N, C-alpha and C positions, 0 to 999 in steps of 0.2 A: 494623256496626262490627266484629263478630266475624269476618266474612268478610274484611274489609280487613286485620285483624291476621294472619289465617291466610295471606293472600296475601303480605304483607310478610315474615312468618316464613319463607315458602318461599324467599325471595330469599337467606336466610342459608345455605341448604343448597347447597353446591357439591360436585360430584362429586370424590371423592378420586382416582378413576382419571383419569390425564392425558388419555387418548384421549377419554373421555366428556366431559371438560371442554372439549376442543377442539370436539367435536360439538355439545354442548348450549349452551355459553356463548359460545365464540368463533365458532361456526357454520362450522366447517371440518372436513372429513373428511380426516384424515391418511392418506397412503399407507402401505402395510404397513411399509416400511423406516423411515418416520418414527415410526410407532406403536411399533415395536420399541425405538427409542431412547427414546421418551417413557416407556415402561413399565419401563425398566431402573431399578431402585432404587439402583444403585451411586452412591456419593458422588462418585467421580471418573470422568469419561467423556471420551473423546477421539474425535472423528469426522473422517473425510476424505470429503467429498462434493464432487462436481464443481460447477461453476457452475450456477446456476439449479435446484439440487436442493431448495432450500427450507430451508437450514440456519438462516437468520435467522428465518424463519417459525416453525420448531420451537423454537429456543432462546428467542426472545422470548416466545412463548406459554407456554412452560414457566416462564419468570420470573414471569409474571402469576399462574399457577396456584400456584406456590410462595408468592408474597407473600400471596395471598388466604387460603391455608390455614395459614400460619405467622405469627401476630401478632408485631408488633414486630421484624420481620426486615429487615435491610438486604441488598439484592441489588445487586451492582455489575456494571456492564457496562464491559468494558475492550477497547479496540482500539488500534492504533498511534497514532492521533491523535484528539483530542477532537472535532473537527469531523466526523470520520468517524462517530463514534458517533451524533451528533446527526442527520446526514443519512441514514444507512443504518439503524442499529439502532432509533432512536426514530421517525423520520419517513419512512423509506423504505418501499418495497414489502415487505410481509410483516413490517413492524416493529411496535413496541409500539403506536403511535398507531393504526395500521390495525386491529389487534386490538380495541382499545377502541372504535373506531367501529362495529364489527359487533355489539357487545354490546347486549342489550336495554337500553333507556334506564333502566328501573327497576333492573335488576341493576347497571348502571354507577353509578347514583346511590347505591345501597345500599353498594357496596364501594369506590368511588373517591372520595377526598377532593379531590384536586387533580391536574391533568394539565398539566405544563409541558413546555417544549421538551426538557429533559434530566433531568427528575425526575417520577416518578409517586408520589404519596402515597396510601396506602390508609387507610380509616377504622379499620382494626384496628391502626394504628401502623406497618405495614410501609412500605417505600419501595424503589423501583427508581431508581438514579441512575447517570449516566455518570461515569467517572473515568479519569484518565490513568494509564498504566502505571508509576507510581512506587511502589516498595515501601513507603516510609514513609507515604504518603497512604493506601494501601490498608489497611495494618494499623490505621491510626487509626479507620477506620469499623467495625471489628469485624464484617465481613460474615458472614452465614449461607450465602450463595450467591454465586457469581461466574460470570458468563458471559464467556468470554475468546475473542474472535474475531480471526482473522488473527494468531495468536501468532507464526507464522514470520516476520512482518514487524516484530516488535518488537525494536529494537536490543539492549536490555538484558534479553533474555529469561531468561538464566541468573540474573542478579541478582534479577529479579522472582520466579523460582521459589524460589531458595535463601533469599532474605531476607524474602519475604512469604508466598507461597502454601504452601510446604512446612511452615514452622513453625506456621502456623495449623491445619494438618491433624493435628498431633501431639497437641494437647491437647483438641480437640473436633471434631465432625463439621462440616465445611464442604463444601457441595456445589459442585463445579467442573465446568462444561461447557466443553470446549476444542474449537475448530475453527480451520482455516486452509487457505488454498491452499498446497500444498507449495512450498517455495522452496529453502533450503539445508539440507544434512545436518548441518552443524555448528550444531545448534540444539536447544533443549529440546523443541520440537514433534516433531522426528524421534525423539528419545529416548522421548517419550510413546507414540509409535506402534510403535517397534521395539526399544527397549532393555529387556532383561530386568529391569533395576533399576527400571523404571517399570511393572511388570506390575500394580501396584495400580490402574491405569487400565483401566476397561472399554473395550475397543477396541484395547488393546495386543495385538500378535500373540502374545505369550507367555501371555496370559490365556485359558485354555481354557474356563473356566466361563461366560464372557460372550461375547456376539457381537462380531465385528470390524466396526466401522462404516466400511466402505469402499464407496463407491458411485460408479462411473464413469458416464460419459454413457450407456453401454449399459444400465446398471441402472435408469435413471430415465426411459427413453423411455415415451411413452404406450403402453398404459394403466397401466403400473407406476409412472409418475412424471409430472411436469409437462412434460418436454421433448418437443418435437415434432420429427420427422425433418427438417422443412424448416428449423427453427431450427438444428439441428446442422449441416446442410449449409452454411448461411450462415456459421456460426462457423468451420467447417473451412476455408472459402474465405478468410476474413479472416486466419486463422492459417497460411496456406499457407507463408509464409516464416519462420514462427516455430515450428518443430517442438517446441522445448523448452517453449514456452508452452502449446501444445496438450496436451502430455503432463502438464504440471503442473496446468493448470486444468480439463481435461476428463477426463484419465485418472488424476488424483490421484497422480502419480508424482514422487518426488524424483529429479530428473534430474542426473546428473553433468555438469559443464560445464568439464572440464579444458581444452578448446580455446577457451573463452571468455577474451578478454583481461582482462575484469573479472569475476571469479567472483561468484556471488550472495552468498557469505559476505562478500566485501569490500564490495560495494554496501550491504549491510545495516549494516555498521559505520559508514558515512558518513551514514546516515539520521538526520535531526534531527527529533524529535517536535514541537519548538516552531517549526519553520520551515514557512511556508506560501507557496505560489506567490502572487505579486502579480498582480492583475488588470490588464489593459491600461488600463482606465479610471482606475485610481488614480493619484494624484500623490504620490510618495514621495521621500525624501531618503536618499542613501547615496553610496558610491563605486563607481560602476557601470562595468562593462566588458562590451561586447557582442561575441559571436561570431556570424558569419553564414555559413552554408553555403547558397550560392545555389540549389543543386539543378540538375538537368539535365532532359533530356527524359523520362527514366525515373525520376527521383528528385525528391521534393518539396524545397522550400527550408525552412530552419529557422533560428531564431535562439535564442540563449541569453544570458541576462543574469546576470552574476556580480556580487555585492555583496561587496567586499573589506572584511572586518571584522577588524581587526588582522592576524593571520597566517592567517585562515581565508577561503577562497573559498566563498561561499554561493550556490547556484543559486536565484535568486528568481523567474525567469521563463523559460519555455521554450515556444516556439511552433513548430509544424510547419504550414507552409502546404499547402494543397491542391495536388496535382500540376497543374502548368501555370499556377500563379499567376505573373503577369508580374513581372519584376524591379522595375518601377516601383512596383507595389503593395507589394512587400516593402520597398522603400526608403521609401515613405511611412509604413509601419508603424514602421520604425526611427526615422525622422525625428520622428515623433510622440512616441516614447519619449524621444528626446534633448531635445525641447523641454519636456516636462512633468516628467521625472525629474531631480532635482538630486543628484548631478552625474554625467553620463555622461562618462567620461574618455577612452575609446577605443573604436573599432569596428574589429575585425579580421575580414577576410572571405576566403573562398576565391577566390584570384586566378586559379586555373587555368581557362583557356578563357574568360576574360571579355572577350576582344577585341571591341571595338565598344561596350562599355558602361562602360569605365573612366572616360571623361570625365563621363558622367552620374552615376556614383557619386561622383566628386570634387566635382562641382557641388552635390551634396546638402549639402555642408558638415558632414559628420559629424566630430565631434571625434576627434583622434588616429587618423585613418584609416590603416590598413595593409593591404596585400594580401599574402597568403601563398600561394605556389605549392605545391600538394600533391604534391611529389615524395616519393619513398620515404623519404629521410632526414628530411625535415621532418615527415611524418606520424608516423614513428617517434618523433621528439622530442616532438611535441605529445601523443601518446598516453601516452608515458612520463611526461611532466610531470604529466598528470592522475592517472595511477596512483600516482605518487610522493606526491602530495598525499593521496590516498585511504589510503595506507599509513602516513603520518607523523602522529603525535599532535600536536595543537595545543599551543602553548606553555603555555597555562593548565592542561593536563592531563598535563604531562610526568612528574609524580611518580606518576601512577596506574598500575595494572596495565594491560598492553597490551589486555586484553579490555574494560576499562572506559574507556579513554581515547578521547575524541572526536577525530576526524581533521581535517586541515586543509582538507578538502573536505566540504561539507555540502549535503544535498539533502532536500527534503520527501518525505513518503511519497506516491508516485505509481507505481502498478504499470506504467503504460504507459511512462513515462520509464525506470524501472528495467529493464524488459524490453528496451528498445532499447539501453541501456548493456551489458546482458548478452549481446546477440546478436552483438556484434562478435567475430570470431575472429582468431587470429594464428598465424603460423608463421615460423620463421627458416630462410631458404633457405641451402643450402650455399654457403660462400664469401662470405657477406654478414653484416655485423654488424647490419644493420637488419631489423626485423620487417616482414613483409608482412601487411596486414590485409584481411579479407573479411567478408562476411555472407551467410547463406543466401539463395538466390534467392527473391524475393517479399518479403523483409524490407527494412528501411531502417536506415541508420546516420547519417542527416543530423543528428539531434539530438546524437549522440555527437560528431561533428566540430564542431558549433556550440559545444558545451560545451567541447571542447578548445581551440578558438580563444579563447573567452571567458576561460578559465583562463590561457592564455599572455598575453593582454592584461593580465590582472590581476597576474601575478607578474613582469612586466617582461622585456624582452629580455635584459638583461645577466645574469639569473639562469639562463637556459637557453641556453648557448652552442651547443648542437646545433641550435638553430632558426635558419634563415637566412631573412630576410624580403626580399621584393621591394619596393623603394621605389615610392611612387606614380608612375604614369606610365612606369615602365621595364619592360623585358622581360628 
């Protein structure tokens, strides 16, 4: 009996050193750059690590350690959208649940009271829970620690910092770990990394007493990190046409995108944390408008579905087909959406070079079918219509400050779609009033034009006199 009591008493003792906790309890050996971050006792820390460097593994494990050592503490996990926290930070690779699964069963039983999809309760009264990036909600929990991931993709980042995070740090110690993929410079995350006014963050370039947490792909190659050269080679090939994305995600750089038609700072302003992409299999109701870029021999086809909600065009579905997908297959996909979703009001498609399949498209019976020839003036008009919506506050927010007002175009958080919107470049040639659009070799702009077509269909022809449509069956 005495031996059993001694054995159980031993389960109470957890290493105070974070690295030892990882090794002994979570059964992971951190790399040296991860150990440096874990052993930093600073309350405020900001890191920039490339993809696959293990930031989720380190931050989530650190949350468990903090909760176990600090009774009755609330640890909040915040990301741009709630579902993302659930799928990545709690249930994904290197997430909280994976850590708990590696723990010794008796240690788990002694310390963990309840493990749910987005809440972990400890027997000492502490809890780790997912929360949306809303200042009022965050303040209401009175957290002792906050793990904030992908901050650069949170639309209301300044409000989040000034209204919730900063005030909490003025009256008591609140531990905040911040990480993100670099995106736009007009952001709180950039300031945490580079602004002298934020040098209270360990990891800020002006904080000389603490290490700077920057790790590019070169810094985390085996054996110094988990990345393998073959993995990097594959990723580099996939990002061949997206040099900005490679620099952001793998070299952790904030890239200037002056030649991008839709700058990253503008795209973030249109992000809607409450908006989710609708799956193909779902049956939903709305006022839908479909844009269809058929694709060509070197480009994949793409469709975008806009749901018109009052004066707001919401992107609710976006599909890029594999290169070479037959038009008939793409048509069947759209036809299925039209049959199941109520109500699809119009389908606008790229009419350029569709000779030979116009009759097939018309026979499909798509509602409100219109073909649009992609001439220079028409592409200019479509792109400008989309950008104008992205710049214009919606009627419900007209009284708010410009940085707080939501826009007339809304899209879910999706880095792939946002990257494609950002990749389109523009220039105005001498002697022409119209913009010429392009994209780097190896990249694609099909979803950009599908979205533009869907937007034009939604806002009606008479609202955009610069757009000239080709009637069905005519040239």
